[in-house]
N, C-alpha and C positions, 0 to 999 in steps of 0.2 A: 505493501499500499503506499503510496506518495505522501510526503509528509502534510501536502494541501489537503489530500482526503482524508487522511486519518484525523487530523486535528478539528476536521469539521463533521466526521462520520457521515461525508455525504449519501445521499441515498443512491442507490444503483439499479438498473433497472431486475424484475425477480427473474429468476431461470424458470425454466417450464413446470416444474416441478418445487413446489416451495419448500420442499424438503430436500430433496436429490440432490447430492455434492455436486457443483459444478464441473466439468470437464477438464476445463483451462481457464480458470478466473482470470479475468484482463490483469489484476494487480495481486501481489503479495497479498493474504489474509493476516499477515505476521506483521505487527506495528512493528516501527524500529525501536533503539531502545530510546531516543528522545522522544519520539511522540508516547511510548508507553508511558514515560514519566509524566508526562503531561496529562495523560487521561486517568493514571490513577491519583494523580496527585488531585485532580478534579473530584474524584471518588472521595477522597478521604475524608471530609465530612461526613458521609453517609456508611463509610464502613468503619468509622470509631464507633458509631453508636450500634450498629448492626450485628457487625461480627464476633462481640465479646457475650454476645446473648444466645450464641447459635451453640446446641447442644454439643458440636463436635468439635468447637473451640477446646485448644488444652490449655491456653495460656491464662486461663480467668483467675482472679486475684491481682494481677499484675497489669500496672495501667499501660494503653497503647501510647508507643510513642510516635509511630511513623510506619507509612509503607512503602516497600521497595518492591518495582514490578521484575519477576523474573523472565516471562514470556506475556504477551496480550496477542489474542488470535481472535479473529473475527469468522466464529464458525457460520455466522447468515447475517450476511448484511441488510439492514433496514431498507424495506421500498418504501413506496410511496404511505403507504396505510399497515404493514404489517410488521409483526417486532423482528427486532437482531437480537443473535446470541452472541456475546462475548465470553470467549474462556479467558481466565487470568490465573497464572500461577504468582502468586506475591507473597513475599517474605516479610513477616509482621514483628515490626523493632517493638519492645516490651522493655520497662523499667526494670531492673533486675534481672534482665538476659547475660549472663554470663558465663565464660568457659568455652572449648569448641561448639562450631554450628552442630545443631541437631537436625537439621534436614538440610535445604539447599544452601551452599553458603554463599555471600555477597561478595561483589567484585572488591579489591582491594580500595578501591577509588569509592567507596559506596556512603555517603555522609546523610545525616539527618541534620537539620540546621547548622550545617558547618561543624558540627563535631563527628568523628568515625564512631560508627555505631557498631556495639557487636551483634552479631549475627544470631536470627532468631528463625522460629520456625515459619514454613513454607506452605502455603495452602492454595489449594485449588477451588477459584469460583468461576459458578457458569451461571453470568449476569443475562438477566434478558432485558430489552430496552425497546421502549413503546413512547410514542405521544401521548396516551391515556391507558391507563390500566382500567382494565372491563372488571365491573364488579366481582365475578368468578374467580380473579385473581387478586383480589382484595388482601387476602393474607400473606401474601407473600411479597407484599410493597416493602424495598429495602428504602425508597427515599426519589426525592425530586432533583436533581443535578440543576443547578443555577449558575453554575460556571461551566469552564473547558467547552471540551467537543459534544460533551453531553447535555450541555446547555437547554434546558425548555423540555428536555426528556424524562419519561419515569424509569425509574432503575429499580427491578425486582430479581427475586429467586428465581432464576431461569426453568429449573427442574420442577416447578410448580405450572409449567404451561405444557400441556397435552403436545402442543403443537413443534414447542423446541424439544420436547423429549422423545418425539417421534424422529426430530433429525439425529439425535445423537445415534439412535437406532439404525438409521439409514447410512450414516458413515460408516459405522462397522458391516454393513452389508455389502460395502465396494471400498474395500481394502485401500489403504493407499497413504500417502503423507498431506500435511495441511499444514502449511507454514512449520513450525516444530513439533508438530503433532503426528503420531503415527498410528494408524487403525490397521489392525490384524484381527482377523478369524482363522478357526480351525474348522468350522463346518459352515454349509446353506442355511444363512437365516431369512425366514420368510418376509416378505413385505409385509407394507398396511397393518402392520399392531400396534394399536395405542396402548401409551406408556402413563402409568399411575405413580404415585410418590407414595412409599410406605412412610406412613408418620410415626412409626417406633421410634422411642429413644434407640439412639446409637452413636457411634464414634464415626459414623460416615453417611454416606444417604444412596438409599438404592430405590428405583424406578423397576415395574414390573411391566412387562410387555405381553398384553393378550392373556394372562396368566400362562404363559410358556417359557417365559424368559426372564431372568431378574438380573439387570446392571446396578453393580456396585459402584459408587465413584467415591473414589479415595479422596478424603478432603485433606489431611495432613501429609505429604509428600516428601518421600526421602529417596536420593540416589541408590540405585543397586537393585538386583534383585530383590519383589516384595513376595513375602511367601505368602499372600493371598493368590496370587498366580502362579508363582514357583511351583507349589506345594500339589495342589490340585492337578496342574499339567503331567508333575512326576506320577502321582496316584494315578491319573487316566493312563498314562504309558503303560503302569505297571498292571493294568486290570481291577484295579481296587474300585468297586461299584458304590461305596460306602460313602463316597463325594461325588458329587456332581463336577462332571469335565466341563473345563472353560470353552465357550464356544466362539469367543472372541474377546477382543482386550484393544485398548488404545496406553501410549506412553508418548513421554516426551524424552529429548537427550537432556542429560544433565548439562546445563549453562556452564558450569564451571570447567567442563572439558576434559573430565575424569573419564569418558567414555561408556559410562554407566547411562541407565535407561532409568526413568522415573515412572512409574507405574502409575497409572490412572484411574483405570476402570477397567472391570473385569463384567462378563457376562458368561451367565453360566444358565442352565436348565431351571425352569421355575416348578417346584414339587407342588404342584396344585392339591389342594385338599391338605396337606399335610401340617401338622400342629407340632410347634417346638417343647422340648422335654419341660421347659419351665411353667408353661400354661399347663401342662398334661399332670404333671406334679402339684402343682398348686389345686387343681379339680381334684386331685384323689385325696387330699387332705381335707377339702372342703365338703368331700362327700364321705368322710371316712375310710377312705378306701385303700388298701393298702396297694405297694409299687414295687412293690419285690420283681416282680416277673420283670417289667421294664427297665428297673436297674439292672438284674442282671443282664438282659437284652444289650442297655449301653454299654455296659462292661466288655461285652464281647466283640461288641461293635467299635470300640477304643482299641480293642488289642488288633484287630484286624488291619484298622488304621496305622498301627504303630508297625504291624510286621511288615504292610506295603512299604511305607516308608523307609527301614531299614533296609530293604531291599533294594528300593529305589535311588536312593542318594546314600554317600559315604557316612558310616559308621568310624566311630573312635574309642578307644578304651582308656578311660579317666583313670590313673593312678593314685594312690595316698595324698600326693604334692597337688593334683588337681583335683581331688575332692576338700584338700582344707581350702583352695582358692573358693571354691562356691562356695563352704560355710562363712569364707570372710567377706564374700559378697553379700551374702544374706546376714550377717551381722551389722556389715554398712549402713544396709539399706534400713534396718531396724533401729539404729542409732540416728540415722536422716529422719525417719518417719517422727520417733518419738519427739525430736525437736521441732517438727511441725506440729505434731497432735500432740498436746501436755496429757492425755487421757490415757496413753499409750505408755508414759516413763513410769508408773510405779510396777509396770508389769514387764520392764525391759530387763532387768535381771535373771528372771524366771526363765523369759522366752530365750534368752541366750544360751541359756544350757542347752538347748536342741541343737543349735550351731556348734556349741562345742564339742557335741557326742558325734555328729557328724564329723567332723574336723579331726577327731581321734581315732575311726575307723580305720582300721589296718587293711589297706586295699595292695600293697607290696605283692603280695602273693600270686593275685590273680585278677585285680582290676576291674573295673565298672564299666558295662558299655554304657555308652551316647549316642545318642542320634537325633535326626529332624523329628521334635512334636508338633502338636499343635501350636501350645504356648500358654491358652488364655482358654481351655477346656471348661465347660461347664454348661448345664443343663439347657439353656437359652440358644446354645451354637450346638443344637442336636435337633433333628427332624424327626418324626414318625409319621410316614406316608399311609393312606387308606388300608394298604395290605398290611400294615403292621410293621413294617422295615422301618430301620433307623438307618439316618445319614447324618454326617459330622459335614459342618459349615463353618464359613470363616476363619482363615489360617491366618489372618494377621497377625495374632500375636496381642501382648496386652500392648496399648498402644503407646502407653507413658514410659515405657524401655525403649531404648534406641534400638535401630534397626539390625545392626551388628549383631548385638545382644540374640536377639528374637531369632537371627538364624544359626545362632551357635547351637550345635550338638548337645542334648542334656539328657539326664536319665529320663525313660520313658514315664517313672513314676510322678515325674511334674505334673503331665496331665492326670493321671489319677489323683492325686492332691487337690486339683483345680475342680472334679468333678467331685468329691468327696465334700469340699466346701460348700458347692452348689447344694447338695442336698440337705447342709446346714442350713443355707440362706432359707429354704423352700419351707424347713421346719418352721425356722424361726418367725417367717413371714405370716404364719398361720396365728389365729387366737381361738384356743390357747397354745401356746408353744408347743410343739411337736418332737423333743429330744429323741425319744424313743422311736419314733417314725425313723428318723433320719441316721440314728444308730443301724436300723435294719436294711434301709436302703444301701448304707455305706458296704455294711458285712455283703448282700447280692451282688453290687457293682464288684466288687472285689473278687468273689467268686466267677462271675463271667467273664471277668478279664484272665483270671488263672486257668479257668477250661479251655479258650481260646490260644493264648498266648503259650502256656506250659510254665509259666513262672507266677508267682502269687507277690501280689506287691506287700502283703502283711509280711513278707518274710524278712524284710529290713527293715526293722519299724523304726530305726533310725534315721533312716533315709527319708521314709514317708512321714515323720511327724517333721523334721526339718522341710520339708516343701511346703507341707500345709501350716506350718507356723509362719514360714515366708509369705506365704499367699496369704494369709489373713492379716498380716501386717502391711502388705500392698491393698487387700481392700479398706482397713482403717483411716489410709491414706488418701485413697482414690474416692472414698464414702463422705469424708471431711472438707476434700474440696469441692466435690459437685452433687454430693446427696446427703446434706446433714442428718436430715432426719431417717437416714438408712445408718449410721453408723453404731446404734445399738446392736445392728445384726453381728457384724465381725467384731466388735468388742466382745461379746457373749463368748465367741469364740477364743480372742485372746485371753478371757479369763478361765477358761477352759484347760485349754494349752500350757498358760503357766501355772496353774493348779495339778497339773500332771506332772511337771517337773519335780 
């Protein structure tokens, strides 16, 4: 796009189809760095108010001080009366950000108000632009631009707009590059599927197309292979049917020149009529039903995924030194969380004994296998189809942890500990609290896992307790930051685990 065109966002004639990707756009859809700075600068007043309120924004509690564009691409130019769609990768600067960059690094010359700024998180935004917003899209409003290239236009969350949602699917149907973005697919996707945005709370955004496909839009992006694409592709190649195989995806090149790609979205089959494990567990509690058969089946499904991951990707053996390093990392996270959440402090000493026990395990003789794992397994990451079969979804890992850490081989018991904590969450969410229900589910899950894997996760109690404690500490920090009303749930586990010391 020329500077003159981009700084005015001059309307261009519509293509024959309002959603079909243009075969040969007359100008580049990517804005130049100067034009991108102008556009993002003009949007800054709107983003300052809107972005921190989004469920997927990870920087809550720290004031936003600026926005630095990484890439800005026109996915759909505005015609005389229709909407436009802007794709932005924006680095968000925040007060209190320090240390190495956690996502997309800024260029050495990036500044805010003339003062060098530390690197911040990079977010993917899809902004719809219209002259006026129809009533059906009122809830998607971000604001009205009063300056810059979009002056006089209404800016809104583009994923709420079915017309713009359909455009994303069309891009995936016709793979290829569009400015800095690249769209790929593994199989044919039918045309004409309408899209709707799911309103469930999550750290990303998901569009469902015709009850046939689901497109997960990653919001906080990082350079390097993303587990949410990497692991399902590997499992599909291994023939594992417990995980929906990716149908298409889109990425961007890392602007820092690392040669890595930034995974931006993954399209997978939508398991129509399925129910997630969390809702099924709550329903069982509400109706006074046991959940033992479901828990055993979930254990078998988890083990099958682990077996396939170990076959598809490299595994390692952790010796005594590596095991001690795992324990040290857990202890450091505990200390950091206790400083951030004072309610955790009285239990820190007792909790630390779990990590000391892990560090003291003598593994010099045989070592411990480690492999790629799910990394954030809980009931909400599982789906049961109408025929009773369980699937595992969402391989992103814990979003608060660095991508390199999420991709690191771990003992499979880490996923087991996550699911055990999820049974506890479900039981604690019910009134009255049902710790007996959770205990029976935990036992049944481990039994199911042992049946399929041939190894019982309860056979190494020190390892299981350490990972469950580490998970509970993570939950305390997460709930304190994002859902304070839920803090009593992990704190109940903290008291239990500390008493068990």
